[in-house]
C-alpha positions as CSV (number, residue, x, y, z in Angstrom):
1,M,19.7,9.3,1.2
2,K,17.2,7.9,3.7
3,D,15.5,4.5,3.3
4,F,11.7,4.6,3.4
5,G,11.3,0.8,2.9
6,D,10.0,0.1,6.4
7,L,7.3,2.9,6.3
8,E,3.7,2.2,5.9
9,T,1.3,4.1,3.7
10,G,0.2,6.5,6.5
11,D,3.8,7.4,7.1
12,L,4.6,8.0,3.5
13,L,1.5,10.2,3.1
14,A,2.3,12.1,6.3
15,L,5.9,12.7,5.2
16,G,4.8,13.9,1.7
17,R,2.2,16.2,3.1
18,R,4.6,17.7,5.7
19,A,7.3,18.1,3.1
20,L,5.0,20.0,0.8
21,E,3.8,22.2,3.7
22,L,7.5,23.0,4.5
23,E,8.1,23.7,0.9
24,A,5.3,26.2,0.8
25,R,6.6,27.9,4.0
26,R,10.1,28.1,2.6
27,L,9.0,29.5,-0.7
28,R,7.2,32.3,1.2
29,E,10.4,32.9,3.2
30,I,12.4,33.2,-0.1
31,A,9.7,35.6,-1.5
32,A,9.9,37.7,1.7
33,G,13.7,37.8,1.5
34,A,13.7,38.6,-2.2
35,D,14.5,42.1,-3.4
36,P,11.3,44.2,-2.7
37,V,11.7,45.9,-6.1
38,D,11.5,42.5,-7.9
39,R,7.7,42.2,-7.6
40,P,7.3,39.6,-10.4
41,L,9.7,37.2,-8.7
42,R,8.0,37.7,-5.3
43,E,4.6,37.0,-6.9
44,L,5.9,33.9,-8.7
45,L,7.3,32.5,-5.4
46,H,4.0,33.2,-3.6
47,H,2.1,31.5,-6.5
48,M,4.5,28.5,-6.2
49,A,3.8,28.4,-2.4
50,L,0.1,28.3,-3.0
51,E,0.6,25.4,-5.4
52,S,2.6,23.5,-2.8
53,E,-0.2,24.1,-0.3
54,R,-2.7,22.8,-2.8
55,C,-0.7,19.7,-3.3
56,A,-0.3,19.2,0.4
57,A,-4.1,19.4,0.7
58,Q,-4.4,16.7,-2.0
59,V,-2.1,14.4,0.0
60,K,-4.1,15.3,3.2
61,R,-7.3,14.2,1.4
62,E,-5.7,10.8,0.7
63,E,-4.6,10.6,4.4
64,V,-8.2,11.2,5.5
65,V,-9.5,8.5,3.2
66,R,-7.0,6.0,4.7
67,A,-7.3,7.3,8.3
68,D,-8.6,4.0,9.7
69,D,-6.0,1.7,8.2
70,A,-2.9,3.9,7.8
71,R,-2.1,5.8,10.9
72,P,1.5,7.2,10.9
73,A,3.8,5.2,13.2
74,H,6.5,7.9,13.5
75,S,6.5,11.1,15.6
76,P,6.4,14.5,13.9
77,E,10.0,15.0,15.0
78,Q,11.1,11.8,13.4
79,G,9.2,12.8,10.2
80,L,10.9,16.2,10.2
81,R,14.3,14.5,10.5
82,L,13.6,12.3,7.6
83,I,12.4,15.2,5.5
84,T,15.3,17.5,6.3
85,G,17.7,14.6,5.5
86,Y,16.3,14.7,2.0
87,V,15.5,18.4,1.6
88,Q,18.7,20.0,2.9
89,S,17.8,23.4,1.3
90,L,15.2,23.9,4.0
91,A,18.1,24.8,6.3
92,K,20.2,27.0,3.9
93,S,20.8,30.5,5.2
94,F,19.8,33.5,3.1
95,G,22.7,35.6,4.3
96,E,22.3,39.3,4.9
97,G,20.2,41.8,2.9
98,P,17.7,41.2,0.3
99,L,18.1,38.2,-2.0
100,L,19.1,39.0,-5.5
101,R,17.1,37.3,-8.3
102,D,19.8,34.7,-9.0
103,A,20.1,33.7,-5.3
104,A,16.4,33.5,-4.8
105,L,16.0,31.4,-7.9
106,F,18.8,29.1,-6.9
107,L,17.2,28.6,-3.5
108,A,13.7,27.9,-5.0
109,E,15.2,25.6,-7.7
110,S,17.2,23.6,-5.1
111,L,14.1,23.3,-3.0
112,E,11.9,22.1,-5.9
113,E,14.5,19.6,-7.1
114,E,14.9,18.1,-3.6
115,I,11.2,17.8,-3.1
116,S,10.9,16.1,-6.5
117,R,13.5,13.6,-5.4
118,L,11.7,13.0,-2.1
119,C,8.4,12.5,-3.9
120,R,10.0,10.0,-6.2
121,A,11.5,8.1,-3.2
122,L,8.1,8.1,-1.5
123,A,6.5,6.8,-4.8
124,E,9.1,4.0,-5.0
125,H,8.2,2.8,-1.5
126,A,4.4,3.1,-1.8
127,K,2.7,-0.3,-1.7
128,D,-0.6,1.1,-2.8
129,W,-0.9,2.0,-6.5
130,K,-3.0,5.1,-5.9
131,V,-0.4,6.5,-3.5
132,N,2.4,5.6,-5.8
133,R,0.6,7.5,-8.7
134,L,0.0,10.5,-6.4
135,F,3.7,10.8,-5.5
136,V,4.8,10.2,-9.1
137,E,2.6,13.1,-10.2
138,L,3.8,15.3,-7.5
139,A,7.5,14.5,-8.4
140,E,6.7,15.4,-12.0
141,R,5.1,18.6,-11.0
142,E,8.2,19.6,-9.0
143,R,10.4,18.6,-11.8
144,N,8.4,20.8,-14.2
145,N,8.8,23.7,-11.7
146,V,12.6,23.2,-11.8
147,H,12.5,23.3,-15.6
148,F,10.3,26.4,-15.5
149,L,12.6,28.2,-13.1
150,R,15.8,27.2,-15.1
151,E,14.5,27.7,-18.6
152,V,11.9,30.4,-18.4
153,V,12.3,32.6,-15.3
154,L,16.1,32.7,-15.4
155,A,15.8,34.0,-19.0
156,W,13.6,37.0,-18.0
């Protein structure tokens, strides 16, 4: 795993926001690749993508509040490398043909679990209490999504 110990608040926030934006995009890709007949699954994945976007906007608001004292020191490319080092499911291939429910759920579950771990790591390195709490709450949200996908949706 990557070490975020040398990152400032602005970097942590930028990484968290970008990861949530990538999560939303990936969830939409999974939904688009899912079996067209499985409308409930596709709608669930779209809803999850909207929630990820809402969370990214929440992080963005915190970035705006701290814009003067917490400018990110890394480039977008460096940030993307850090994120993809943690969230390896962003690069997993779907294969050919539509995704069956089990495969789509596995991809979504893996993504949610990795984003949860990333948010926990960001929280651990946050020097500001408010930013720490934000990432702890986001990690918990992602963990709840994993539980929901495993315990509720898989049982459909």
